[in-house]
mmCIF file of the N, C-alpha and C atoms, coordinates in Angstrom:
data_MODEL
# 
_entry.id   MODEL 
# 
loop_
_atom_site.group_PDB 
_atom_site.id 
_atom_site.type_symbol 
_atom_site.label_atom_id 
_atom_site.label_alt_id 
_atom_site.label_comp_id 
_atom_site.label_asym_id 
_atom_site.label_entity_id 
_atom_site.label_seq_id 
_atom_site.pdbx_PDB_ins_code 
_atom_site.Cartn_x 
_atom_site.Cartn_y 
_atom_site.Cartn_z 
_atom_site.occupancy 
_atom_site.B_iso_or_equiv 
_atom_site.pdbx_formal_charge 
_atom_site.auth_seq_id 
_atom_site.auth_comp_id 
_atom_site.auth_asym_id 
_atom_site.auth_atom_id 
_atom_site.pdbx_PDB_model_num 
ATOM 1   N N  . MET A 1 1  ? 0.846   -1.172 0.000  1.00 0.00 ? 1  MET A N  1 
ATOM 2   C CA . MET A 1 1  ? 0.000   0.000  0.000  1.00 0.00 ? 1  MET A CA 1 
ATOM 3   C C  . MET A 1 1  ? 0.896   1.241  0.000  1.00 0.00 ? 1  MET A C  1 
ATOM 4   N N  . ASP A 1 2  ? 0.642   2.142  -0.919 1.00 0.00 ? 2  ASP A N  1 
ATOM 5   C CA . ASP A 1 2  ? 1.388   3.387  -1.007 1.00 0.00 ? 2  ASP A CA 1 
ATOM 6   C C  . ASP A 1 2  ? 0.629   4.450  -0.224 1.00 0.00 ? 2  ASP A C  1 
ATOM 7   N N  . LEU A 1 3  ? 1.211   4.937  0.865  1.00 0.00 ? 3  LEU A N  1 
ATOM 8   C CA . LEU A 1 3  ? 0.527   5.898  1.723  1.00 0.00 ? 3  LEU A CA 1 
ATOM 9   C C  . LEU A 1 3  ? 0.919   7.318  1.340  1.00 0.00 ? 3  LEU A C  1 
ATOM 10  N N  . PRO A 1 4  ? -0.066  8.174  1.050  1.00 0.00 ? 4  PRO A N  1 
ATOM 11  C CA . PRO A 1 4  ? 0.220   9.558  0.662  1.00 0.00 ? 4  PRO A CA 1 
ATOM 12  C C  . PRO A 1 4  ? 0.642   10.401 1.864  1.00 0.00 ? 4  PRO A C  1 
ATOM 13  N N  . ASP A 1 5  ? 1.582   11.313 1.645  1.00 0.00 ? 5  ASP A N  1 
ATOM 14  C CA . ASP A 1 5  ? 2.020   12.216 2.705  1.00 0.00 ? 5  ASP A CA 1 
ATOM 15  C C  . ASP A 1 5  ? 1.323   13.568 2.623  1.00 0.00 ? 5  ASP A C  1 
ATOM 16  N N  . ASN A 1 6  ? 0.476   13.772 1.614  1.00 0.00 ? 6  ASN A N  1 
ATOM 17  C CA . ASN A 1 6  ? -0.141  15.078 1.402  1.00 0.00 ? 6  ASN A CA 1 
ATOM 18  C C  . ASN A 1 6  ? -1.546  15.190 1.997  1.00 0.00 ? 6  ASN A C  1 
ATOM 19  N N  . ARG A 1 7  ? -1.946  14.242 2.826  1.00 0.00 ? 7  ARG A N  1 
ATOM 20  C CA . ARG A 1 7  ? -3.242  14.311 3.511  1.00 0.00 ? 7  ARG A CA 1 
ATOM 21  C C  . ARG A 1 7  ? -3.137  13.531 4.820  1.00 0.00 ? 7  ARG A C  1 
ATOM 22  N N  . LEU A 1 8  ? -4.116  13.717 5.678  1.00 0.00 ? 8  LEU A N  1 
ATOM 23  C CA . LEU A 1 8  ? -4.139  12.993 6.945  1.00 0.00 ? 8  LEU A CA 1 
ATOM 24  C C  . LEU A 1 8  ? -4.426  11.519 6.695  1.00 0.00 ? 8  LEU A C  1 
ATOM 25  N N  . TRP A 1 9  ? -3.848  10.670 7.546  1.00 0.00 ? 9  TRP A N  1 
ATOM 26  C CA . TRP A 1 9  ? -4.054  9.223  7.421  1.00 0.00 ? 9  TRP A CA 1 
ATOM 27  C C  . TRP A 1 9  ? -5.222  8.772  8.267  1.00 0.00 ? 9  TRP A C  1 
ATOM 28  N N  . THR A 1 10 ? -5.874  7.719  7.796  1.00 0.00 ? 10 THR A N  1 
ATOM 29  C CA . THR A 1 10 ? -6.955  7.086  8.545  1.00 0.00 ? 10 THR A CA 1 
ATOM 30  C C  . THR A 1 10 ? -6.362  6.107  9.557  1.00 0.00 ? 10 THR A C  1 
ATOM 31  N N  . VAL A 1 11 ? -7.205  5.598  10.422 1.00 0.00 ? 11 VAL A N  1 
ATOM 32  C CA . VAL A 1 11 ? -6.783  4.589  11.398 1.00 0.00 ? 11 VAL A CA 1 
ATOM 33  C C  . VAL A 1 11 ? -6.207  3.373  10.672 1.00 0.00 ? 11 VAL A C  1 
ATOM 34  N N  . GLU A 1 12 ? -6.867  2.955  9.613  1.00 0.00 ? 12 GLU A N  1 
ATOM 35  C CA . GLU A 1 12 ? -6.423  1.773  8.867  1.00 0.00 ? 12 GLU A CA 1 
ATOM 36  C C  . GLU A 1 12 ? -5.040  1.996  8.236  1.00 0.00 ? 12 GLU A C  1 
ATOM 37  N N  . GLU A 1 13 ? -4.798  3.205  7.728  1.00 0.00 ? 13 GLU A N  1 
ATOM 38  C CA . GLU A 1 13 ? -3.503  3.497  7.109  1.00 0.00 ? 13 GLU A CA 1 
ATOM 39  C C  . GLU A 1 13 ? -2.382  3.535  8.142  1.00 0.00 ? 13 GLU A C  1 
ATOM 40  N N  . VAL A 1 14 ? -2.654  4.124  9.301  1.00 0.00 ? 14 VAL A N  1 
ATOM 41  C CA . VAL A 1 14 ? -1.649  4.161  10.365 1.00 0.00 ? 14 VAL A CA 1 
ATOM 42  C C  . VAL A 1 14 ? -1.372  2.753  10.878 1.00 0.00 ? 14 VAL A C  1 
ATOM 43  N N  . ALA A 1 15 ? -2.425  1.962  11.036 1.00 0.00 ? 15 ALA A N  1 
ATOM 44  C CA . ALA A 1 15 ? -2.251  0.576  11.482 1.00 0.00 ? 15 ALA A CA 1 
ATOM 45  C C  . ALA A 1 15 ? -1.383  -0.190 10.500 1.00 0.00 ? 15 ALA A C  1 
ATOM 46  N N  . TYR A 1 16 ? -1.619  0.000  9.223  1.00 0.00 ? 16 TYR A N  1 
ATOM 47  C CA . TYR A 1 16 ? -0.800  -0.655 8.192  1.00 0.00 ? 16 TYR A CA 1 
ATOM 48  C C  . TYR A 1 16 ? 0.656   -0.196 8.300  1.00 0.00 ? 16 TYR A C  1 
ATOM 49  N N  . PHE A 1 17 ? 0.867   1.115  8.421  1.00 0.00 ? 17 PHE A N  1 
ATOM 50  C CA . PHE A 1 17 ? 2.222   1.669  8.510  1.00 0.00 ? 17 PHE A CA 1 
ATOM 51  C C  . PHE A 1 17 ? 2.974   1.114  9.714  1.00 0.00 ? 17 PHE A C  1 
ATOM 52  N N  . LEU A 1 18 ? 2.287   1.017  10.860 1.00 0.00 ? 18 LEU A N  1 
ATOM 53  C CA . LEU A 1 18 ? 2.935   0.547  12.083 1.00 0.00 ? 18 LEU A CA 1 
ATOM 54  C C  . LEU A 1 18 ? 2.941   -0.977 12.219 1.00 0.00 ? 18 LEU A C  1 
ATOM 55  N N  . GLY A 1 19 ? 2.166   -1.651 11.387 1.00 0.00 ? 19 GLY A N  1 
ATOM 56  C CA . GLY A 1 19 ? 2.103   -3.114 11.462 1.00 0.00 ? 19 GLY A CA 1 
ATOM 57  C C  . GLY A 1 19 ? 1.324   -3.613 12.664 1.00 0.00 ? 19 GLY A C  1 
ATOM 58  N N  . ILE A 1 20 ? 0.280   -2.885 13.020 1.00 0.00 ? 20 ILE A N  1 
ATOM 59  C CA . ILE A 1 20 ? -0.563  -3.265 14.157 1.00 0.00 ? 20 ILE A CA 1 
ATOM 60  C C  . ILE A 1 20 ? -2.021  -3.289 13.701 1.00 0.00 ? 20 ILE A C  1 
ATOM 61  N N  . SER A 1 21 ? -2.910  -3.690 14.581 1.00 0.00 ? 21 SER A N  1 
ATOM 62  C CA . SER A 1 21 ? -4.324  -3.714 14.222 1.00 0.00 ? 21 SER A CA 1 
ATOM 63  C C  . SER A 1 21 ? -4.954  -2.345 14.500 1.00 0.00 ? 21 SER A C  1 
ATOM 64  N N  . PRO A 1 22 ? -6.000  -1.998 13.757 1.00 0.00 ? 22 PRO A N  1 
ATOM 65  C CA . PRO A 1 22 ? -6.720  -0.757 14.050 1.00 0.00 ? 22 PRO A CA 1 
ATOM 66  C C  . PRO A 1 22 ? -7.252  -0.719 15.487 1.00 0.00 ? 22 PRO A C  1 
ATOM 67  N N  . LYS A 1 23 ? -7.624  -1.862 16.004 1.00 0.00 ? 23 LYS A N  1 
ATOM 68  C CA . LYS A 1 23 ? -8.127  -1.932 17.386 1.00 0.00 ? 23 LYS A CA 1 
ATOM 69  C C  . LYS A 1 23 ? -7.080  -1.420 18.377 1.00 0.00 ? 23 LYS A C  1 
ATOM 70  N N  . THR A 1 24 ? -5.811  -1.721 18.114 1.00 0.00 ? 24 THR A N  1 
ATOM 71  C CA . THR A 1 24 ? -4.733  -1.247 18.988 1.00 0.00 ? 24 THR A CA 1 
ATOM 72  C C  . THR A 1 24 ? -4.685  0.268  18.999 1.00 0.00 ? 24 THR A C  1 
ATOM 73  N N  . LEU A 1 25 ? -4.856  0.906  17.843 1.00 0.00 ? 25 LEU A N  1 
ATOM 74  C CA . LEU A 1 25 ? -4.856  2.371  17.788 1.00 0.00 ? 25 LEU A CA 1 
ATOM 75  C C  . LEU A 1 25 ? -6.016  2.958  18.591 1.00 0.00 ? 25 LEU A C  1 
ATOM 76  N N  . TYR A 1 26 ? -7.187  2.342  18.485 1.00 0.00 ? 26 TYR A N  1 
ATOM 77  C CA . TYR A 1 26 ? -8.329  2.817  19.269 1.00 0.00 ? 26 TYR A CA 1 
ATOM 78  C C  . TYR A 1 26 ? -8.070  2.656  20.767 1.00 0.00 ? 26 TYR A C  1 
ATOM 79  N N  . GLN A 1 27 ? -7.440  1.559  21.153 1.00 0.00 ? 27 GLN A N  1 
ATOM 80  C CA . GLN A 1 27 ? -7.105  1.349  22.563 1.00 0.00 ? 27 GLN A CA 1 
ATOM 81  C C  . GLN A 1 27 ? -6.092  2.381  23.036 1.00 0.00 ? 27 GLN A C  1 
ATOM 82  N N  . TRP A 1 28 ? -5.063  2.638  22.212 1.00 0.00 ? 28 TRP A N  1 
ATOM 83  C CA . TRP A 1 28 ? -4.067  3.644  22.569 1.00 0.00 ? 28 TRP A CA 1 
ATOM 84  C C  . TRP A 1 28 ? -4.707  5.012  22.741 1.00 0.00 ? 28 TRP A C  1 
ATOM 85  N N  . LYS A 1 29 ? -5.636  5.368  21.847 1.00 0.00 ? 29 LYS A N  1 
ATOM 86  C CA . LYS A 1 29 ? -6.331  6.657  21.944 1.00 0.00 ? 29 LYS A CA 1 
ATOM 87  C C  . LYS A 1 29 ? -7.086  6.729  23.262 1.00 0.00 ? 29 LYS A C  1 
ATOM 88  N N  . TRP A 1 30 ? -7.785  5.672  23.616 1.00 0.00 ? 30 TRP A N  1 
ATOM 89  C CA . TRP A 1 30 ? -8.554  5.632  24.849 1.00 0.00 ? 30 TRP A CA 1 
ATOM 90  C C  . TRP A 1 30 ? -7.643  5.755  26.073 1.00 0.00 ? 30 TRP A C  1 
ATOM 91  N N  . LEU A 1 31 ? -6.453  5.146  26.002 1.00 0.00 ? 31 LEU A N  1 
ATOM 92  C CA . LEU A 1 31 ? -5.494  5.180  27.104 1.00 0.00 ? 31 LEU A CA 1 
ATOM 93  C C  . LEU A 1 31 ? -4.623  6.438  27.105 1.00 0.00 ? 31 LEU A C  1 
ATOM 94  N N  . GLY A 1 32 ? -4.721  7.254  26.052 1.00 0.00 ? 32 GLY A N  1 
ATOM 95  C CA . GLY A 1 32 ? -3.891  8.452  25.955 1.00 0.00 ? 32 GLY A CA 1 
ATOM 96  C C  . GLY A 1 32 ? -2.471  8.144  25.517 1.00 0.00 ? 32 GLY A C  1 
ATOM 97  N N  . GLU A 1 33 ? -2.303  7.061  24.785 1.00 0.00 ? 33 GLU A N  1 
ATOM 98  C CA . GLU A 1 33 ? -0.986  6.636  24.316 1.00 0.00 ? 33 GLU A CA 1 
ATOM 99  C C  . GLU A 1 33 ? -0.951  6.652  22.790 1.00 0.00 ? 33 GLU A C  1 
ATOM 100 N N  . GLY A 1 34 ? 0.164   6.234  22.224 1.00 0.00 ? 34 GLY A N  1 
ATOM 101 C CA . GLY A 1 34 ? 0.275   6.113  20.781 1.00 0.00 ? 34 GLY A CA 1 
ATOM 102 C C  . GLY A 1 34 ? 0.617   7.425  20.100 1.00 0.00 ? 34 GLY A C  1 
ATOM 103 N N  . PRO A 1 35 ? 0.600   7.413  18.774 1.00 0.00 ? 35 PRO A N  1 
ATOM 104 C CA . PRO A 1 35 ? 0.947   8.619  18.016 1.00 0.00 ? 35 PRO A CA 1 
ATOM 105 C C  . PRO A 1 35 ? -0.110  9.708  18.189 1.00 0.00 ? 35 PRO A C  1 
ATOM 106 N N  . PRO A 1 36 ? 0.295   10.976 18.009 1.00 0.00 ? 36 PRO A N  1 
ATOM 107 C CA . PRO A 1 36 ? -0.675  12.070 18.122 1.00 0.00 ? 36 PRO A CA 1 
ATOM 108 C C  . PRO A 1 36 ? -1.820  11.896 17.135 1.00 0.00 ? 36 PRO A C  1 
ATOM 109 N N  . VAL A 1 37 ? -3.018  12.158 17.592 1.00 0.00 ? 37 VAL A N  1 
ATOM 110 C CA . VAL A 1 37 ? -4.208  11.943 16.774 1.00 0.00 ? 37 VAL A CA 1 
ATOM 111 C C  . VAL A 1 37 ? -5.099  13.177 16.839 1.00 0.00 ? 37 VAL A C  1 
ATOM 112 N N  . THR A 1 38 ? -5.819  13.425 15.742 1.00 0.00 ? 38 THR A N  1 
ATOM 113 C CA . THR A 1 38 ? -6.771  14.529 15.658 1.00 0.00 ? 38 THR A CA 1 
ATOM 114 C C  . THR A 1 38 ? -8.156  13.954 15.434 1.00 0.00 ? 38 THR A C  1 
ATOM 115 N N  . LEU A 1 39 ? -9.116  14.505 16.120 1.00 0.00 ? 39 LEU A N  1 
ATOM 116 C CA . LEU A 1 39 ? -10.498 14.089 15.937 1.00 0.00 ? 39 LEU A CA 1 
ATOM 117 C C  . LEU A 1 39 ? -11.159 15.085 14.995 1.00 0.00 ? 39 LEU A C  1 
ATOM 118 N N  . ILE A 1 40 ? -11.596 14.600 13.838 1.00 0.00 ? 40 ILE A N  1 
ATOM 119 C CA . ILE A 1 40 ? -12.300 15.424 12.858 1.00 0.00 ? 40 ILE A CA 1 
ATOM 120 C C  . ILE A 1 40 ? -13.713 14.853 12.753 1.00 0.00 ? 40 ILE A C  1 
ATOM 121 N N  . GLY A 1 41 ? -14.654 15.595 13.301 1.00 0.00 ? 41 GLY A N  1 
ATOM 122 C CA . GLY A 1 41 ? -16.003 15.058 13.417 1.00 0.00 ? 41 GLY A CA 1 
ATOM 123 C C  . GLY A 1 41 ? -15.962 13.889 14.391 1.00 0.00 ? 41 GLY A C  1 
ATOM 124 N N  . ARG A 1 42 ? -16.326 12.726 13.904 1.00 0.00 ? 42 ARG A N  1 
ATOM 125 C CA . ARG A 1 42 ? -16.249 11.512 14.729 1.00 0.00 ? 42 ARG A CA 1 
ATOM 126 C C  . ARG A 1 42 ? -15.134 10.590 14.273 1.00 0.00 ? 42 ARG A C  1 
ATOM 127 N N  . ARG A 1 43 ? -14.275 11.080 13.408 1.00 0.00 ? 43 ARG A N  1 
ATOM 128 C CA . ARG A 1 43 ? -13.222 10.244 12.824 1.00 0.00 ? 43 ARG A CA 1 
ATOM 129 C C  . ARG A 1 43 ? -11.844 10.626 13.366 1.00 0.00 ? 43 ARG A C  1 
ATOM 130 N N  . LEU A 1 44 ? -11.024 9.610  13.621 1.00 0.00 ? 44 LEU A N  1 
ATOM 131 C CA . LEU A 1 44 ? -9.642  9.840  14.028 1.00 0.00 ? 44 LEU A CA 1 
ATOM 132 C C  . LEU A 1 44 ? -8.788  9.999  12.773 1.00 0.00 ? 44 LEU A C  1 
ATOM 133 N N  . ARG A 1 45 ? -7.935  11.011 12.775 1.00 0.00 ? 45 ARG A N  1 
ATOM 134 C CA . ARG A 1 45 ? -7.021  11.234 11.661 1.00 0.00 ? 45 ARG A CA 1 
ATOM 135 C C  . ARG A 1 45 ? -5.632  11.516 12.210 1.00 0.00 ? 45 ARG A C  1 
ATOM 136 N N  . TYR A 1 46 ? -4.634  11.105 11.462 1.00 0.00 ? 46 TYR A N  1 
ATOM 137 C CA . TYR A 1 46 ? -3.238  11.217 11.881 1.00 0.00 ? 46 TYR A CA 1 
ATOM 138 C C  . TYR A 1 46 ? -2.429  11.967 10.835 1.00 0.00 ? 46 TYR A C  1 
ATOM 139 N N  . HIS A 1 47 ? -1.554  12.872 11.294 1.00 0.00 ? 47 HIS A N  1 
ATOM 140 C CA . HIS A 1 47 ? -0.656  13.572 10.391 1.00 0.00 ? 47 HIS A CA 1 
ATOM 141 C C  . HIS A 1 47 ? 0.537   12.639 10.129 1.00 0.00 ? 47 HIS A C  1 
ATOM 142 N N  . PRO A 1 48 ? 0.811   12.327 8.858  1.00 0.00 ? 48 PRO A N  1 
ATOM 143 C CA . PRO A 1 48 ? 1.871   11.361 8.542  1.00 0.00 ? 48 PRO A CA 1 
ATOM 144 C C  . PRO A 1 48 ? 3.226   11.685 9.175  1.00 0.00 ? 48 PRO A C  1 
ATOM 145 N N  . ALA A 1 49 ? 3.646   12.947 9.147  1.00 0.00 ? 49 ALA A N  1 
ATOM 146 C CA . ALA A 1 49 ? 4.958   13.308 9.704  1.00 0.00 ? 49 ALA A CA 1 
ATOM 147 C C  . ALA A 1 49 ? 5.000   13.069 11.211 1.00 0.00 ? 49 ALA A C  1 
ATOM 148 N N  . LYS A 1 50 ? 3.892   13.337 11.905 1.00 0.00 ? 50 LYS A N  1 
ATOM 149 C CA . LYS A 1 50 ? 3.849   13.123 13.356 1.00 0.00 ? 50 LYS A CA 1 
ATOM 150 C C  . LYS A 1 50 ? 3.856   11.639 13.697 1.00 0.00 ? 50 LYS A C  1 
ATOM 151 N N  . VAL A 1 51 ? 3.187   10.835 12.872 1.00 0.00 ? 51 VAL A N  1 
ATOM 152 C CA . VAL A 1 51 ? 3.195   9.383  13.090 1.00 0.00 ? 51 VAL A CA 1 
ATOM 153 C C  . VAL A 1 51 ? 4.610   8.847  12.900 1.00 0.00 ? 51 VAL A C  1 
ATOM 154 N N  . LYS A 1 52 ? 5.270   9.298  11.849 1.00 0.00 ? 52 LYS A N  1 
ATOM 155 C CA . LYS A 1 52 ? 6.637   8.837  11.568 1.00 0.00 ? 52 LYS A CA 1 
ATOM 156 C C  . LYS A 1 52 ? 7.592   9.278  12.669 1.00 0.00 ? 52 LYS A C  1 
ATOM 157 N N  . ALA A 1 53 ? 7.449   10.513 13.150 1.00 0.00 ? 53 ALA A N  1 
ATOM 158 C CA . ALA A 1 53 ? 8.310   10.998 14.233 1.00 0.00 ? 53 ALA A CA 1 
ATOM 159 C C  . ALA A 1 53 ? 8.049   10.218 15.512 1.00 0.00 ? 53 ALA A C  1 
ATOM 160 N N  . TRP A 1 54 ? 6.784   9.949  15.816 1.00 0.00 ? 54 TRP A N  1 
ATOM 161 C CA . TRP A 1 54 ? 6.449   9.166  17.009 1.00 0.00 ? 54 TRP A CA 1 
ATOM 162 C C  . TRP A 1 54 ? 7.042   7.768  16.909 1.00 0.00 ? 54 TRP A C  1 
ATOM 163 N N  . ALA A 1 55 ? 6.905   7.148  15.742 1.00 0.00 ? 55 ALA A N  1 
ATOM 164 C CA . ALA A 1 55 ? 7.428   5.789  15.558 1.00 0.00 ? 55 ALA A CA 1 
ATOM 165 C C  . ALA A 1 55 ? 8.949   5.782  15.709 1.00 0.00 ? 55 ALA A C  1 
ATOM 166 N N  . ALA A 1 56 ? 9.629   6.785  15.180 1.00 0.00 ? 56 ALA A N  1 
ATOM 167 C CA . ALA A 1 56 ? 11.083  6.847  15.283 1.00 0.00 ? 56 ALA A CA 1 
ATOM 168 C C  . ALA A 1 56 ? 11.503  7.056  16.731 1.00 0.00 ? 56 ALA A C  1 
ATOM 169 N N  . THR A 1 57 ? 10.821  7.926  17.460 1.00 0.00 ? 57 THR A N  1 
ATOM 170 C CA . THR A 1 57 ? 11.141  8.195  18.865 1.00 0.00 ? 57 THR A CA 1 
ATOM 171 C C  . THR A 1 57 ? 10.862  6.970  19.723 1.00 0.00 ? 57 THR A C  1 
ATOM 172 N N  . ASP A 1 58 ? 9.711   6.334  19.491 1.00 0.00 ? 58 ASP A N  1 
ATOM 173 C CA . ASP A 1 58 ? 9.341   5.145  20.244 1.00 0.00 ? 58 ASP A CA 1 
ATOM 174 C C  . ASP A 1 58 ? 10.323  4.009  19.981 1.00 0.00 ? 58 ASP A C  1 
ATOM 175 N N  . PHE A 1 59 ? 10.761  3.887  18.733 1.00 0.00 ? 59 PHE A N  1 
ATOM 176 C CA . PHE A 1 59 ? 11.706  2.828  18.362 1.00 0.00 ? 59 PHE A CA 1 
ATOM 177 C C  . PHE A 1 59 ? 13.051  3.063  19.020 1.00 0.00 ? 59 PHE A C  1 
ATOM 178 N N  . GLU A 1 60 ? 13.489  4.329  19.061 1.00 0.00 ? 60 GLU A N  1 
ATOM 179 C CA . GLU A 1 60 ? 14.779  4.650  19.682 1.00 0.00 ? 60 GLU A CA 1 
ATOM 180 C C  . GLU A 1 60 ? 14.752  4.393  21.186 1.00 0.00 ? 60 GLU A C  1 
ATOM 181 N N  . ALA A 1 61 ? 13.606  4.605  21.814 1.00 0.00 ? 61 ALA A N  1 
ATOM 182 C CA . ALA A 1 61 ? 13.487  4.427  23.248 1.00 0.00 ? 61 ALA A CA 1 
ATOM 183 C C  . ALA A 1 61 ? 13.476  2.957  23.644 1.00 0.00 ? 61 ALA A C  1 
ATOM 184 N N  . ALA A 1 62 ? 13.076  2.097  22.722 1.00 0.00 ? 62 ALA A N  1 
ATOM 185 C CA . ALA A 1 62 ? 12.945  0.672  23.035 1.00 0.00 ? 62 ALA A CA 1 
ATOM 186 C C  . ALA A 1 62 ? 14.256  -0.046 23.095 1.00 0.00 ? 62 ALA A C  1 
# 
């Protein structure tokens, strides 16, 4: 899957990028964890650069 950097990502796209299930992202949101997320209406959206930065920081910390 080719993920565009010129728009916000959906839960499914972030899950694919991180190699996790969408359910995990919803759990992280509920727990206040995971990559930064924006609520647009009733939908969760992620800025690609922030997801990538979070993943890089989280990976370095591990």
